[in-house]
N, C-alpha and C positions, 0 to 999 in steps of 0.2 A: 388563862390563869398567870397570873402574872408575879414573876417574884426577884422586884428593883431592876431588874434589866428584862426577861426576857418573859413575851407568851405563850405559853405553851397548848398546839392546839393537835387532836389525836383524829388521822385517817386511815381509811383502808384502800390500799390501791389494789390494782388488780383484777378487777371485777369483771364477769362475764353477765349480758344479760340475753333475753332471747332474741335479741337483735343478730344475736351468731349462735354458741350452742349453749347458752344461759338457757336453767327453767324458769325466770322469774323476771316481769318489769322493772323498770326504773323503781315504779311507786312501788313494786314487792321489796326492793330494796333497801327504800328508801326506810320504808316501816322497821328494818330488819335492823338499818344503821341506827335508828332513833332508839330501838330496845336495848343498844349495847353501849349507848353515850356516845354517838362520835361524832365529831364536829365537819366531816367531808369523807369525802368519797371520791373516788378515778375510777370510772370504767371504762373499759380496755377491752373492748370485743374485735375481734377477731377481723380485720384489715382483707379479709381472703371471698368472707362470707355475709359483709353489710358496709353502705358509704356511714359516712360520720354523723352520727345523730344526736349535732353541735346544738339543736334545738332541744336537750332534756338538759341543755346547761342551767345551772341557775340555781336559786333558791326553794327547795323542797318541804316546805312543815317545819324548817330551821336546821336543816344535813344544804349543805353548799353539794350539791354535785355537779361534777368537771365530765367532763367527755375528751378520751385521747384513743387508742389504735391498737392494737396488739398487730405487729408488722411483721409476719413470716409466715411462709408456709411448711418444710420435711425439718428447715433447720434455720436456725441465726435468727429468732425469733429477738424480738426489738420492742420495747415498752416507749410509748411516743407521747410527748405529751405536747398539749398546747399546740395541737395542727390545726390548721383550717382548713385541709381540702382530705381527705384521704386519698392515701398513697399505696397503689396497683404497683405492686413488687416482683409482680410475676418473672418479670425478666431483669429483674435487678441486682445487681450482688449486693452483699451486706455492706460493703463501705459507701455504696451508691443510693442504699436507702438513707443510711445518717448522713449523707450530703443533702438528701433531700429534705430530711427530718429540716435541719439547718438551715435548710433553705428560705424554710418555713417562718422563719421566725419562733423554733420550737425546740423540743431537745428530746435526748432520750437513752432509756437504760438497757443495759442487754439482759434478758431473761434468765432465769436457770440456766448457770450455762453450763453446769456440768449434770445438769440431769440425767437421772438414769434410770425411770417410770418406772412401769410395776410390774413385776414379774409373773403373777395370776389376770390373766385376763387379756394383757397387753403388748404378753411376752417381750417384756422389760423393752418398750419403743420410748425412748428419750426423743426428747427437742434439743440439742445442743448447744451453743455458739460454738463453732470450730475455727472459726478469722480469727486471731487476735493479731494479724498485721493492723487492723479499721483504727480508725483516730477519728478525734469529734467527737464522741460520743460523752456522753455529761456522770456515766456508771454504772452501776450492775447494783443487779436485788441480787441481796448476798440471801434471803430467806423468802423461799414461798412455802406456805401452809402444804398445799394439795399437792407439792412436788416431795416434799422430803416426809408427807405420809404416806403416799403410794409404795414410796423403796420400800417399805416391810411389808407390804403384802404380797407374799410370795405362795401362797394356798389360803381356800377360802375361810379356812379355820384362823390364819393369820391375819386374812381382814373381818374376824368377829372381833378379835383377841385387838388388836389395833384401834375398832370403829365404839369396845366401850370403852376403853382404855386413852383413848387419843390425845386428851389435854395431855398426858403424863409420857408417853411414849414416841411423840413425835420428833424428827428429828432436825437438830438444830443446821443453821447453815456447816456444808460439806468442808470436810479440810479441804479440797480442791479448789473452793472458790474464796475461800480465807485466805489460802495462797499465794496465787495469782490474783487477790485485791489487794492484798498488802506489797506484791510486786509492783505492782500498776503505779501507789501511791509510793514507790519511792522516786520515783520518775515526775507525779505530775497529779494534783487533785483531783478524784477519782471519789464521786458520792455513791456512798450508797442508801437505797434503800430497801425494805422488804413488802410483802403482798402477800394474799390469802388464794389467791387462783380463784376465787370463789366463781364457781355454776350453776349450785344448787340444781342441778338437772336430775333424772335419775340413771339407773342404772339397771342394764338385764344381765340377770343369771337365772339361766335354764329359760323356766315359768314363773319366773318371781322377778319382778321389778321392784326396786327402792331407791330412797335419797337417802346417799351415805351422810350426808353433809348439808343443814339447812343454812341459808342464806345467813341465818339469824347468830350460828354456832361461828360460820364462818371469818363472818365483821367481825369477830371478837377473837379473834385469834393473833396469826402476826403482824401487826398495825405500824404504822411509821406515823412518831409525833416529833411534829416539827416545833422550832421553834422561832420566835419573829421578836423583832423592838417593835411593829406597830400591832395592837387587837384587828382582829376582823370585826370589819363595820355594819357586814350585815347588806352591803354593796358587792353586787353578783362583781362586775371587773374587778372594784379596789381586791376583795379578796381571793379571789382569783392569782391577781399579779401577788400579791402577799406571798401563797402559797406555793406558787411555784418558785418563786426565785430562793424558797428556802427550800428547796428539794434539788436545786439546781446550787444552791450554794454546797449540801451538805451540813446545813445547818439544822439537822432531824437526828432520832434517835431510832434502830425498831427493837421492836418490844413484844413477847409472847403474851397478851395482855390476858389470855382464859387462867397464866398461873396462878397472875397477881397482878393488877393495877399499874404498870407504868410510870404514872401521871408525876411529877415532880423528882423522877431525874436529873441527876447533874453530873457537866464534865466541864470542867474548864481549865485552863492557865493564866496562874496570876507572876507577872513579871516582877525579881528584887527590884528591880530599876524604877517601873511608873507604877507598879501596884496595878496596874487595869487589866479586868479579866477578860481574857481570851475564850472564845466559844468552840463547840467543836466545829468542824470545817473551814477553817478560817486557817489562813499560815501565815505566821509570823518569823522577823528576823527573830533568828536564837536567842535568848539570853536567859543565866540564869532564873530559875524562880521555882513555881511550885504548884503541883498536879492535883486537884481535888476533886474528890470522887463521891456522891449522895444519893444513897440507892433506897428509894423511899418503901422498901424491908429489907431484911437479914440477910444475905448470901455470901457467897463466896466472890468477891473483887476480883476484882482482874486487870493487869496495866499492859497492854499492850505494844513494845517499840521496836517499828523497823520487820516486824511479821513474829518476834521473839519475846516471850516468857519475860516481861520485869520486875513487876512485882505485883503479888498476889497476898487476901486474906480474907480474912472473915469478916464478918460487918456489916454495916448502912454506913460507913462512912471511911475514906481511904485519904490519907494528904501527903504525896511522897515528893520528898527536893529533886529538883529535873538540872544536871550537871552538862549532861552532851545532849546534841542537836540529835534530832531524831522524826516520825513518823509516829505517834503520840495515837491510839483509842483504848476505850474501855469498854472490858465483858462484865456483865453478870451472871451468874449461876445463881438457883433458888431450890432449896434441900426441900423434894416431898416426895417426903417416907411411902412408901417403901421402896420409890424407885431412885433413890437419892436426888444429886445435884442435877437438875434440870436447864437446859438455855435458857435466857430471859430476857438480855438486855443487851445490845450491841451498838456501840456508837459508833460515828462519824469522827474520822480523826482530825485530830489538831496537828500542825503540821510544821512544827519549829526547822528551819530551817538556817 
């Protein structure tokens, strides 16, 4: 999709297959991706249970499949992209994992850093990120569908309720995650992504064996929409570089697409001086100008500056004059009666220093 400046492509990140603890093959997942209209998917099987199945990379029936890894055991899960060989982190510190990923010319994101776990079945076991002294990571996964859904399930009855109403009741990015992300962005550019953490696996409850979520459902939930200056060409190597460059730069936004398709969302800054459009993920020297947000549907639009609410309105467009430096990002919430305003779209920041 092109809008005079950028092409937009939608992908689902953080997917598990039968290579680790997922319930489906790569082809099963591709089939689901086609049904929900994705352009690309990124597989992140657990490093401790499989080697890097890089042979699965490439176009499968029009869907570009990329292969990364979720590195980590009990804590400090790290979503690595573009790695060339699997990393055995058994004796690595979190910083050593990040350093090894970087040595491979790859990059990564801290996964579900403030996860709380499921009270029912899992006894609230959570795979959090605890060492915030680390450096050299690209960014944070701010919204993980599976992690946020699990936090609602305190009993079997909560599970049934939230399973049937999952589209409406899943939580947005946690306050802890967004506060930490805003804090980090004040110091440097920290890109954000979102993902489904799709497993498509069955769960045993007593004598019952059920599959709470299909890949088809999960791949239509928390997606990452990338924005690029070049269109995807159908060539695996070229398109892989385009997608990974967008993720590295934070030239993307995160959306819960099962609420409503977020394709077409815009968030940019135009300086008064040169009228040039500066997109999300970019850092520019500050000068007075205008921030513009265009939502693909009516909602509650918010502008966040340096972690604090700067401006909000109801509608599908917001244009605001900017007079101060800051790290600006956008949020959109969509009304879903009778559940009220539900979290929908979260942009990467525009850094005006």
